[in-house]
C-alpha positions in Angstrom: -10.5 24.1 -0.2 -8.9 21.0 -1.8 -5.4 20.0 -1.0 -2.9 20.6 -3.8 0.1 18.2 -3.5 2.9 19.1 -5.8 5.7 16.8 -6.9 8.1 17.9 -9.6 6.2 19.7 -12.3 2.8 18.2 -11.7 0.0 18.5 -9.1 -3.0 16.5 -8.0 -6.1 18.0 -6.4 -7.7 15.9 -3.7 -11.0 16.5 -2.0 -11.7 13.0 -0.5 -8.8 10.6 0.2 -9.3 6.8 0.4 -6.6 6.5 3.2 -4.5 8.9 5.1 -1.4 7.9 7.0 -0.2 10.5 9.6 3.6 10.4 10.1 6.4 9.5 7.7 8.7 7.7 10.1 9.7 4.1 9.3 6.4 2.7 10.6 4.2 5.3 8.7 6.2 4.7 5.5 5.9 0.9 5.8 2.2 1.2 6.5 1.7 3.5 3.5 3.6 1.1 1.3 1.6 -2.0 2.5 -1.8 -0.2 2.0 -0.8 1.3 -1.4 0.2 -2.2 -2.6 -3.4 -3.2 -2.0 -4.5 -0.7 -4.6 -5.8 1.9 -2.1 -5.1 5.6 -2.6 -2.8 6.8 0.2 -1.7 10.3 1.3 1.1 10.5 3.9 0.9 13.7 6.0 4.2 14.7 7.6 4.5 17.8 9.7 8.3 18.1 9.2 10.0 19.1 6.0 11.3 15.6 5.3 10.7 12.0 6.2 12.0 10.3 9.4 13.3 13.3 11.2 12.3 12.2 14.7 12.5 8.8 16.4 13.2 7.0 13.1 16.5 8.8 12.6 17.7 8.8 16.2 18.3 5.2 17.2 21.0 2.4 17.0 20.0 1.2 13.4 20.0 -2.4 14.7 18.1 -5.3 13.2 17.1 -7.2 16.3 16.7 -10.9 16.5 13.7 -11.1 18.8 15.4 -12.2 21.9 14.2 -10.2 24.9 10.4 -9.8 24.5 7.8 -11.9 26.4 6.6 -14.8 24.3 3.2 -14.2 22.6 3.5 -10.4 22.5 3.3 -8.3 19.4 6.9 -7.3 19.9 8.1 -10.9 20.0 6.0 -12.0 17.0 6.6 -9.0 14.7 10.3 -8.7 15.5 11.0 -12.3 14.6 8.8 -12.2 11.5 9.9 -8.7 10.6 13.6 -9.6 10.8 13.2 -12.2 8.1 11.2 -9.8 5.9 13.6 -7.0 6.5 16.7 -8.9 5.5 14.9 -10.1 2.3 13.8 -6.6 1.6 17.3 -5.3 2.0 18.7 -7.9 -0.4 15.9 -7.3 -3.0 16.1 -3.5 -2.9 19.8 -3.0 -2.4 19.6 -1.5 1.0 23.0 -1.4 2.8 23.1 -3.8 5.8 25.4 -6.2 7.6 24.8 -9.2 9.8 27.5 -8.3 12.3 26.1 -10.4 15.1 25.7 -9.5 18.8 27.3 -10.5 22.1 25.2 -10.3 25.2 27.8 -10.4 27.9 27.7 -11.5 31.6 30.3 -9.6 33.6 29.9 -11.7 36.7 28.7 -15.1 37.6 25.3 -13.9 38.8 24.5 -12.6 35.3 25.1 -16.0 33.8 21.8 -17.0 35.2 20.2 -14.1 33.4 21.8 -15.3 30.1 20.1 -18.6 30.5 16.8 -16.9 31.1 17.3 -14.8 28.0 18.1 -17.9 25.9 15.0 -19.7 27.1 12.8 -16.6 26.2 14.5 -16.4 22.8 13.7 -20.0 22.0 10.0 -19.5 23.1 9.9 -16.7 20.5 11.3 -18.9 17.8 14.9 -17.7 17.9 17.0 -20.9 18.0 20.4 -19.7 16.7 21.8 -18.3 19.9 25.2 -19.7 21.0 26.5 -19.9 24.6 30.1 -18.8 24.9 32.5 -19.1 27.8 35.1 -16.4 28.7 37.8 -17.8 26.4 35.4 -17.9 23.4 34.3 -14.3 24.1 38.0 -13.2 24.2 38.7 -15.0 20.9 35.8 -13.0 19.2 36.4 -9.7 21.0 39.8 -9.4 22.7 39.0 -6.0 24.3 35.9 -7.4 26.1 36.0 -8.9 29.6 33.1 -11.3 30.4 32.4 -14.4 32.3 30.2 -15.7 29.5 28.0 -14.5 26.7 25.2 -15.3 24.3 26.1 -14.8 20.6 23.2 -13.8 18.2 24.4 -14.3 14.6 21.2 -13.0 13.1 21.4 -9.5 14.7 22.5 -6.9 12.2 22.8 -3.2 11.3 21.1 -1.3 8.5 21.3 2.1 6.8 17.9 3.2 8.1 17.8 6.3 6.0 18.3 4.3 2.8 15.5 1.9 4.0 13.1 4.8 4.6 13.8 6.3 1.2 13.2 2.9 -0.4 9.9 2.4 1.5 8.8 5.9 0.3 9.8 5.1 -3.3 8.0 1.8 -3.2 4.8 3.4 -1.8 4.9 6.2 -4.4 5.4 3.6 -7.2 2.1 2.1 -6.0 0.3 5.4 -6.1 1.0 6.9 -2.6 1.9 10.6 -2.2 3.8 12.4 0.5 2.8 15.9 1.8 5.5 17.4 3.9 5.1 20.5 6.1 1.5 19.2 6.7 0.5 19.1 10.3 -2.7 17.6 11.6 -4.0 20.1 14.2 -7.4 18.6 14.9 -10.4 16.8 13.4 -13.8 15.3 13.9 -15.6 12.1 13.1 -18.7 12.7 10.9 -21.2 10.3 9.2 -19.4 11.0 5.9 -15.9 10.2 7.2 -13.1 11.3 9.4 -12.3 15.0 8.7 -8.8 16.2 9.5 -7.8 19.8 9.9 -4.4 20.2 8.4 -2.0 23.1 8.5 0.2 23.4 5.4 2.5 26.3 5.7 0.4 29.3 6.5 -2.8 27.7 5.2 -5.3 25.4 6.9 -7.6 23.0 5.1 -9.8 20.0 5.7 -9.3 16.5 4.3 -11.8 13.7 4.6 -11.1 10.0 4.6 -12.7 6.7 5.4 -9.4 5.1 6.4 -7.0 6.7 8.8 -3.7 5.4 10.3 -2.2 7.5 13.1 1.5 6.7 13.0 2.6 10.0 14.6 5.1 8.4 16.9 5.9 10.7 19.8 2.7 12.6 19.1 0.3 9.8 18.3 -1.7 10.1 21.5 -1.9 13.9 21.2 -3.1 13.6 17.6 -5.9 11.1 18.4 -7.1 13.3 21.3 -7.4 16.2 18.9 -10.0 14.4 16.8 -13.5 14.9 18.2 -15.5 11.6 18.3 -12.6 9.3 19.3 -13.4 7.7 22.7 -10.8 9.1 25.1 -10.6 5.8 27.0 -9.2 4.2 23.8 -6.2 6.5 23.7 -3.3 5.5 25.9 -1.0 7.9 27.7 2.4 8.3 26.0 5.6 9.0 28.1 8.9 10.1 26.8 12.1 8.1 27.3 15.2 9.8 26.1 18.3 7.9 25.1 21.7 9.6 24.7 24.5 8.3 22.5 28.2 8.9 22.5 30.5 8.1 19.6 34.0 6.8 20.4 37.4 8.1 19.2 38.5 4.7 17.9 37.0 3.1 14.8 36.7 -0.6 14.2 37.3 -1.3 17.9 34.8 -4.2 17.9 33.6 -6.6 15.2 30.3 -7.2 16.8 27.6 -5.4 18.7 28.3 -5.7 22.5 25.3 -5.6 24.9 25.4 -6.0 28.7 22.5 -7.9 30.3 19.3 -5.8 30.2 18.6 -3.2 32.9 15.2 -1.8 34.0 13.8 0.4 31.3 16.2 -0.6 28.5 18.9 -2.9 27.2 21.8 -1.1 29.0 24.5 1.1 27.6 25.7 -1.0 24.8 28.1 -0.7 21.9 26.8 -0.6 18.3 28.5 0.0 15.0 27.5 1.8 11.9 28.3 0.4 8.4 31.6 2.3 8.3 32.8 0.7 11.6 32.2 3.8 13.8 31.6 2.7 17.4 28.7 4.3 19.3 27.8 3.7 22.9 24.2 4.1 24.2 21.5 4.6 24.8 21.0 5.3 28.5 17.6 5.8 30.0 16.5 9.4 30.8 12.8 10.2 31.5 11.8 13.6 30.1 8.6 15.7 29.8 9.5 17.5 26.6 11.4 17.0 23.4 15.0 17.8 23.8 17.8 16.3 21.7 20.8 17.9 23.4 23.4 15.5 24.8 25.1 16.6 28.1 28.9 16.1 27.8 29.0 15.5 31.5 27.2 12.2 31.0 30.5 10.8 29.6 31.6 10.0 33.1 28.5 7.8 33.8 28.8 6.2 30.4 32.5 5.3 31.0 31.7 3.7 34.3 29.0 1.6 32.8 31.0 0.6 29.7 34.0 -0.3 31.8 32.1 -3.3 33.2 32.6 -5.1 29.9 35.3 -2.9 28.2 37.7 -2.1 31.0 40.0 -0.1 28.7 37.4 2.6 27.9 38.7 6.1 28.0 36.3 8.8 29.1 38.1 11.5 27.0 37.4 9.5 23.8 33.6 9.6 24.5 32.2 12.3 22.2 28.6 13.5 22.6 26.8 12.2 19.6 23.0 12.4 19.4 19.9 11.6 21.3 16.6 9.9 20.6 13.3 10.0 22.4 11.1 6.9 22.5 7.3 7.0 22.9 6.5 4.5 25.6 3.2 3.5 27.3 4.8 3.0 30.7 6.3 5.6 33.0 9.5 5.0 34.9 7.7 2.9 37.5 6.0 0.7 34.9 7.1 -2.5 33.4 7.0 -4.0 29.9 4.5 -2.5 27.5 3.7 -4.1 24.2 3.2 -2.4 20.9 -0.4 -1.0 21.0 -2.4 -1.1 17.8 -6.0 0.2 18.4 -8.8 0.0 15.9 -10.8 2.9 17.3 -14.6 2.5 17.4 -15.9 5.5 15.6 -19.2 6.5 13.9 -19.8 3.8 11.3 -18.4 0.3 10.9 -17.1 1.1 7.4 -14.7 3.7 8.8 -11.3 2.4 9.7 -9.2 4.4 12.2 -6.1 2.6 13.4 -4.0 4.2 16.1 -0.4 3.1 16.7 0.9 3.8 20.2 4.2 3.1 22.0 5.9 2.0 18.8 9.6 2.1 19.7 12.4 -0.6 19.6 12.1 -3.1 17.9 9.9 -0.9 15.6 12.5 -0.7 12.8 13.0 -4.5 12.7 9.2 -5.1 13.0 8.2 -2.5 10.5 7.2 -4.7 7.5 5.4 -7.3 9.6 3.6 -4.6 11.7 2.6 -2.8 8.5 1.0 -5.9 7.1 -1.1 -6.2 10.2 -2.1 -2.6 10.0 -3.0 -2.9 6.3 -5.2 -5.8 7.1 -7.1 -3.6 9.6 -7.8 -0.8 7.1 
């Protein structure tokens, strides 16, 4: 049975599809756009009823500078490249954004050494605009912040990620791509004629065949690849879930910049971010979970307040309001260390088939999206 994709008052019947992208988060949409711009027919399969409903809508909306990542890694390379492309894309496509800048603060003298290490790593990644500030300079920029010193990153910004995703979709569709929502990949197999996917659309099930497949299913990327018979299991990494909780704060426009402590194991610490209206958000923390759960425990406010007080002593626990949570797909468990973005061109059936799996794509995925998508498009 062929797939009928409806949009407005027209429909297109598809039996064989040149390229399928699984997942319509920011990475899937960017990949679909990059591939469609090469003149290749693309269908985006999304199991939810709308785009970007999981990891891509549950983060800090920060455009990162490329500071923290080990030199030579995909994260370092694509974050720095992607940042430049993303700012240019925002300007060219009227996406709301703001270069608010970020302060990475040292709250004691021991952490000043860490700031120096961060600065050295940033320079190795091609980030040369960091400024070292003493306590008085930090106070001049952010009077509410207490710090011994800080690094200031002027190229860090914030973005309306939802407007960005809608723009990516519109750009992909303008180049011939199509989106099928409520379309979940439940299995598949590799055949000599192509990769056949079993897709559940509402109450119906059907099979779609393609020569090019991009698995950008985010939290479920490993699970999806394992469901396709003929994909070598040893090529599919294990995905772990790292939950991050966010609290909003009862005072708007409290800070002018993003405020980050020095990084902690597993994350960047409970930091302060802003949305484009000036609303302050604190988070994320690091919580390892075994299942998808987006509830925020109000009792965490006490732990948040204690952590935040290290750099913002006037924080009031009662003004911390449970906001939202996000879950990051990571390739390391809580005992593991740094894991890079994992892009696998799976070895399947015939050389002319292209099956690219994207695993462990979390922060700085948003910032890296355009650069990462160009790399994926080159593989398919």
